[in-house]
N, C-alpha and C positions, 0 to 999 in steps of 0.2 A: 832605848824610848820605853817610856812606862807600860808596864803589861797591859793596860786595859786601853793603850793609845793604838790606834789602828792608822796606817798608812793610806794612801789614796789605793782605788782601787788595784792598780797595776803598779804601786811603789815606784813611779818613777816622777822627776820635776815636771814633765810635762803634765801628770796626772793631776798636778795643782793648779791648773789653768781652769777660771771659772769658779774655783771653789775658795781660791786664799789671794789676796791682794799681796800679804807679807807673810813670810815663815818666820817664825821666833825659834831662836836656840837659848836655852838656859842649863845651866849645871847647879845644882843645890851644894855640890861639894864644894865648890869653888867661886862661884857667883859671878863667873863668867858670865856674858851673855850678847846677843846680837840678833838683830833684824835684816831680811834680805828679801828684797822684792821679787815677786815669782817672775814677774816677765825678766828682769835682769837674769834671773837663775835659767831660765830657757833659753836666753840668746847666749849667754857664756857658757853653758856645757851642754846645752841641746834638750829637747825635749824625753830622750831616751834615758837619761842620765840617771841611776839608781841614787835616790834619795840617802840608803844606807851608806853606800859612798860616799855622798857628799857630806853627810854628817861627821865621817870618820874621816874625812881630808880636812875639815872646818875643825874639829878636835885634836889634831895631831899633835899641837903644842901644848896641850894642856898638862900643867905638871902633874896632874892626876891619873894619866892618860895609862901609865905603863906601871904605876904603882902594885904591889904585891897585895894580893887578899880580894875581897871582895867590897871590904868596908871604906877602903882607901880609892877605889876605882873611878875614873871619871863617870859622872852620870850626866851627861848631856842629853837632853830630850828635846824635842819638838813639841810642845804642848799645843799648838794650832792644829795638829794632825789628830786630836782626840775627838772622835766621832765622827769624822769625815766618810762622804760616802766611798 
């Protein structure tokens, strides 16, 4: 996640409810991206599931995920979290 990005105050999927309809993932390193509906995420993972764990699972098959060095690492972010209360 970008340095200036913030997660919902509690860092959970449930913390997105009422704040975001859709959560996007983008990776500037490999151009992969995805869109996920918040209600579906809550139904599938539960409201207490951590967003960091969810992002890690979604990017587990990223070809850049386990690259050595910082410049080759996976850069997946959730841009919709920037500025959320």
